[in-house]
C-alpha positions in Angstrom: 14.9 10.8 -92.2 13.1 7.5 -91.4 14.8 7.5 -87.9 12.8 10.5 -86.6 9.3 8.8 -86.8 10.7 5.7 -85.1 12.1 7.7 -82.2 8.9 9.6 -81.8 7.0 6.2 -81.7 9.3 4.8 -79.0 8.9 8.0 -76.9 5.2 7.7 -77.1 5.3 4.1 -76.0 7.4 4.9 -73.0 5.1 7.6 -71.9 2.1 5.3 -72.2 3.9 2.6 -70.1 4.7 5.2 -67.4 1.1 6.1 -67.1 0.1 2.5 -66.7 2.7 1.6 -64.0 1.2 2.0 -60.5 3.1 4.5 -58.3 5.4 3.3 -55.6 4.3 4.4 -52.1 6.8 6.3 -50.0 7.8 4.5 -46.8 5.9 5.5 -43.7 7.6 8.3 -41.9 6.2 7.4 -38.4 4.5 4.4 -36.8 0.9 4.6 -35.8 0.7 5.3 -32.1 -0.6 2.5 -29.9 -3.9 3.2 -28.1 -3.2 2.0 -24.6 -5.8 0.9 -22.1 -5.6 2.4 -18.6 -3.6 0.5 -16.0 -4.2 0.6 -12.3 -1.4 1.6 -10.0 -1.7 1.3 -6.2 1.0 3.4 -4.5 1.6 3.1 -0.7 3.3 6.0 1.1 4.0 4.4 4.4 3.1 6.7 7.3 1.5 9.4 5.0 -1.0 11.4 7.1 -3.8 13.3 5.3 -2.6 16.7 6.7 0.8 16.2 5.0 -0.9 17.5 1.8 -1.5 20.9 3.4 2.1 21.8 4.2 3.1 23.1 0.7 5.6 20.2 0.1 3.5 18.2 -2.4 2.7 20.1 -5.6 2.2 17.0 -7.6 0.0 15.1 -5.1 -1.9 18.3 -4.2 -2.7 18.9 -7.9 -3.8 15.3 -8.4 -6.0 15.6 -5.4 -7.5 18.9 -6.5 -8.2 17.6 -10.0 -9.3 14.2 -8.8 -10.1 12.7 -5.4 -8.8 13.5 -1.9 -9.8 11.6 1.2 -8.9 10.0 4.5 -9.0 6.4 5.4 -9.4 4.8 8.8 -6.7 2.1 9.2 -7.4 -1.2 10.8 -6.3 -2.0 14.3 -3.5 -2.5 15.1 -2.3 0.6 13.2 0.9 -1.2 12.1 2.5 -1.6 8.7 2.0 -5.2 7.7 -1.5 -5.7 9.1 -2.7 -2.6 7.2 -0.9 -3.3 3.9 -2.5 -6.7 3.9 -5.9 -5.1 4.7 -5.5 -2.8 1.7 -5.0 -5.7 -0.8 -7.4 -8.2 0.8 -10.4 -6.1 1.9 -10.2 -7.9 5.3 -9.3 -6.6 8.7 -6.2 -8.1 10.3 -8.4 -10.4 12.4 -9.5 -12.1 9.2 -6.5 -11.6 6.9 -4.3 -13.4 9.4 -1.5 -10.7 9.6 -2.6 -9.6 13.0 0.7 -7.8 13.9 4.2 -7.0 12.7 5.3 -9.6 15.2 3.1 -12.6 16.1 3.0 -16.2 17.2 0.8 -19.2 16.2 0.1 -22.2 18.4 0.3 -24.4 15.3 4.0 -23.4 14.9 5.4 -23.6 18.5 8.7 -21.9 18.9 8.3 -19.8 15.7 7.7 -16.0 15.5 6.5 -14.1 12.5 8.5 -11.0 11.7 8.4 -8.5 8.8 11.1 -10.7 7.2 9.0 -13.9 7.2 8.3 -15.4 3.7 6.7 -18.7 4.8 3.3 -18.8 3.1 1.8 -20.5 6.2 1.5 -17.1 7.8 0.0 -15.4 4.7 -2.5 -18.0 3.4 -5.4 -17.0 5.6 -6.4 -14.4 2.9 -5.9 -13.9 -0.9 -4.4 -10.6 -1.9 -5.6 -8.8 -5.0 -2.6 -9.8 -7.2 -3.4 -13.5 -6.7 -7.1 -13.0 -7.5 -6.2 -11.0 -10.5 -3.7 -13.6 -11.8 -6.4 -16.2 -11.4 -8.7 -14.0 -13.6 -6.0 -13.7 -16.3 -4.9 -10.1 -15.3 -1.2 -9.6 -15.3 0.2 -8.0 -12.1 3.5 -6.5 -11.0 4.6 -5.3 -7.5 7.4 -2.9 -6.9 7.5 -3.9 -3.2 4.4 -4.7 -1.1 4.2 -6.8 2.1 3.4 -10.3 1.0 4.2 -9.9 -2.6 7.5 -11.8 -2.2 5.6 -14.9 -0.8 4.0 -17.7 -2.8 0.5 -17.0 -1.3 -1.8 -19.9 -2.3 1.1 -21.0 -4.5 1.3 -17.8 -6.6 3.5 -14.8 -6.9 2.7 -11.7 -9.0 3.9 -12.0 -12.6 6.7 -9.6 -11.7 7.9 -8.6 -8.2 10.9 -7.3 -6.4 12.4 -8.4 -3.1 12.1 -5.5 -0.7 15.4 -3.6 -0.2 15.1 -0.4 1.8 18.4 0.8 0.2 16.9 0.8 -3.3 16.6 4.5 -4.4 13.1 5.8 -5.0 14.1 6.6 -8.6 15.0 3.0 -9.2 11.5 2.0 -7.9 9.7 4.2 -10.4 12.0 3.1 -13.1 10.8 -0.5 -12.6 7.2 0.6 -13.0 8.0 2.5 -16.2 10.0 -0.4 -17.6 7.2 -2.8 -17.0 4.8 -0.6 -18.8 7.1 -0.2 -21.8 6.5 -3.9 -22.6 4.3 -5.1 -25.5 0.6 -5.4 -24.6 0.8 -9.1 -24.3 3.2 -9.0 -21.3 2.4 -5.6 -19.9 0.9 -5.6 -16.3 -2.5 -4.2 -15.9 -2.3 -3.9 -12.1 0.8 -2.6 -10.4 1.8 -1.7 -6.8 4.6 0.7 -5.7 5.9 1.3 -2.2 7.7 4.2 -0.5 9.0 3.9 3.0 11.0 7.1 3.5 8.2 9.2 5.0 7.5 6.5 7.7 11.3 6.2 8.4 11.6 9.9 8.9 8.5 10.1 11.0 9.8 7.4 13.4 13.2 8.9 13.7 12.4 12.6 13.8 8.6 12.9 14.5 5.7 13.7 12.2 6.2 17.5 12.4 9.9 17.5 11.6 11.7 19.1 8.6 12.9 15.6 7.7 9.3 14.3 7.2 8.6 17.3 5.0 11.8 16.6 3.0 10.8 13.0 2.6 7.3 14.0 1.3 8.9 16.4 -1.2 11.1 13.6 -2.5 8.2 11.1 -2.9 6.1 13.8 -4.5 8.8 14.6 -7.0 9.3 10.9 -7.9 5.6 10.4 -8.5 5.7 13.5 -10.8 8.6 12.1 -12.7 6.9 8.7 -13.1 3.6 10.3 -14.4 5.6 12.4 -16.8 7.2 9.3 -18.3 3.9 7.4 -18.5 2.3 10.4 -20.3 5.2 10.5 -22.8 4.5 6.9 -23.8 0.8 7.6 -24.0 0.0 5.3 -21.0 -3.1 6.4 -19.1 -3.2 5.3 -15.4 -5.8 5.2 -12.7 -3.6 6.1 -9.8 -4.4 5.4 -6.1 -2.1 6.8 -3.5 -2.9 5.4 -0.1 -1.2 5.1 3.3 -1.3 2.3 5.9 -1.5 4.5 8.9 -0.6 7.9 10.3 2.0 8.9 12.9 1.9 10.4 16.4 4.8 12.3 18.2 6.4 10.6 21.1 9.0 11.5 23.7 10.7 10.2 26.8 8.3 11.9 29.2 5.4 9.8 28.1 6.4 6.2 28.9 4.6 3.5 30.8 6.5 0.8 32.8 4.6 -2.3 31.9 6.4 -4.4 34.5 5.4 -2.0 37.3 1.8 -2.5 36.3 1.6 -6.3 36.5 2.9 -8.8 39.2 6.5 -9.8 38.6 6.8 -13.0 36.4 3.1 -13.0 35.6 3.3 -12.1 31.9 5.1 -12.9 28.6 5.1 -9.9 26.3 5.1 -10.5 22.5 5.0 -6.8 21.4 5.1 -3.5 23.2 5.1 0.2 22.2 1.9 2.0 21.4 0.2 -1.2 22.5 1.3 -4.3 24.5 0.2 -7.8 23.4 1.0 -10.4 26.0 0.1 -13.8 27.5 -0.2 -14.9 31.1 2.5 -17.2 32.4 1.3 -20.7 33.5 -0.7 -20.3 36.7 -0.8 -16.5 36.5 -4.0 -15.9 34.5 -6.1 -15.0 37.5 -3.5 -12.5 38.7 -3.3 -10.9 35.3 -7.1 -10.7 35.0 -7.3 -9.1 38.4 -4.7 -6.4 37.4 -6.3 -5.4 34.0 -8.8 -2.8 35.3 -6.2 -1.1 37.5 -3.1 -1.5 35.4 -2.4 2.3 35.5 -3.1 5.6 33.7 -2.5 6.3 30.0 -3.4 2.8 28.9 -6.4 0.5 28.8 -5.9 -3.2 29.3 -8.4 -6.0 28.4 -8.8 -9.6 27.6 -9.0 -9.8 23.8 -12.6 -11.2 24.1 -13.6 -7.9 25.7 -12.1 -5.5 23.1 -14.6 -3.0 21.7 -16.4 -4.4 18.6 -15.4 -1.4 16.6 -11.8 -2.6 16.6 -12.8 -5.8 14.7 -9.9 -7.5 16.5 -9.3 -10.4 18.9 -11.0 -13.4 17.3 -8.0 -14.7 15.5 -6.0 -17.2 17.5 -2.8 -15.4 16.6 -3.9 -12.4 18.7 -2.4 -12.8 22.2 -4.9 -13.2 25.1 -4.3 -9.8 26.6 -3.8 -6.3 25.2 -3.0 -2.9 26.7 -3.5 0.1 24.3 -1.7 3.3 25.2 -3.1 6.8 24.9 -2.0 8.6 21.8 1.7 9.5 22.0 2.4 7.3 25.0 4.7 4.2 24.9 4.4 1.0 26.9 7.8 -0.4 27.7 8.4 -4.0 28.9 12.2 -3.7 28.8 14.7 -0.8 28.6 14.6 0.8 25.2 17.5 0.3 22.8 17.3 3.9 21.7 16.0 7.1 23.3 12.2 7.5 23.1 11.7 10.3 20.6 10.3 10.9 17.2 7.1 9.2 16.2 5.1 6.0 16.5 2.0 4.3 15.3 0.0 1.3 16.5 -2.5 3.2 18.6 -6.3 3.0 18.6 -7.5 3.3 15.0 -10.0 6.0 16.1 -7.1 8.3 16.9 -7.1 11.1 14.4 -3.3 11.0 14.2 -3.5 7.4 12.9 -5.7 8.4 9.9 -4.2 7.5 6.5 -4.0 9.8 3.5 -5.7 9.0 0.2 -5.4 10.5 -3.3 -6.8 9.1 -6.6 -6.7 10.5 -10.1 -7.1 9.1 -13.6 -9.7 8.5 -16.3 -11.9 6.5 -14.0 -12.2 9.3 -11.4 -14.3 12.4 -11.2 -13.5 15.2 -8.7 -14.6 14.8 -5.1 -13.7 13.9 -1.6 -14.1 10.6 0.2 -13.9 9.2 3.7 -13.7 5.5 4.3 -11.7 2.6 5.7 -8.6 1.1 4.3 -10.4 -2.2 3.7 -12.6 -0.4 1.2 -9.6 0.3 -1.1 -9.6 -3.4 -2.1 -13.1 -3.1 -3.5 -12.1 0.0 -5.5 -9.1 -1.8 -7.0 -11.3 -4.7 -8.1 -13.7 -2.3 -9.8 -10.9 -0.5 -11.7 -9.3 -3.7 -13.0 -12.7 -5.1 -14.2 -13.2 -7.8 -11.6 -16.6 -8.5 -10.1 -17.3 -7.5 -6.4 -15.9 -9.9 -3.9 -18.2 -11.7 -1.5 -17.5 -11.9 2.2 -15.0 -9.1 2.6 -15.0 -6.3 5.2 -14.7 -3.5 2.7 -17.2 -1.9 0.3 -17.1 0.1 -2.9 -19.8 2.5 -1.4 -17.4 5.4 -0.3 -16.1 5.7 -3.9 -19.3 5.4 -5.9 -19.8 9.1 -6.2 -16.2 9.8 -7.4 -16.1 7.2 -10.1 -17.1 8.2 -13.6 
């Protein structure tokens, strides 16, 4: 009978100890979501004209424009790919950024010619692109293609970059952007660029009003939508800028100009032809060339570079050839027989030509709704503002066109 009181005493002691033992917390069932700061993504759709948004092929871009910012940008002259891509990321017209053409010469490098495959920093070092300035300021950058981003400009590359390969599918390009942004905060880029060339390629081959251009725009639009969906799923806000380098004009074989018929035989050496011709006089022929400039023929205007209209902001850089002829919109200047039939589309014309205007869309937490009209050199000032850098002194662009659409 003495056992029962003892058992009761032990049970009471156990209950008391249980009350005094702190409870064990259950393991967390889900991690606390990271609060991500907005990144800035500059997207180039090469050859994207503003009116392409009105064709019903771009539901994603059209929605972004309606809920954010839509605009048009005046490209720099010449309205070519490399000069204008460098203008977008330097805030300087080609005359000052040094990339004055897709093909050019420099007297300091006799016998050499710059082409769109050139990666020698000598040709690029006359300006500093935004990724170099950002890196100096401690801002990580990544470029999924951009002219110049594969060059050690001022001794620097972006933190991450890809060598341009036209064959790389557009889905792979957006996958690179998404993968970079999946990184931990310490190695995640804050400024990124992305480049699409399919719209320009279709425009050249088939013309700006072709079904092929519409199909290319549908493809790019879908890829941008997929990318934004993935970024939203990871909780990554983005200030998105979609810009173009230039527009596109239709061309055909009935609108060609024989350059050699306009100037005395053997008097010129042509560096570039097409929508404009850039050329030098042969030794001893400068007087003959100058005399021919005013009467070179219809559908083009020929001048010494010193006499170009000031609005072109072109002709002071030594890399610009001495003489230029600019064709009327849709006309082509030919200095030799074409390798392929003249058809499809072209760019390179006067930057006041409405068909050369470049499309612009912006959307993200930094943007209110509105419309803008500016110049492509202004985009650089906008990017600096978005990534938290102070205004740059001495550039050709300005933040002014965007002030009223920034929150």
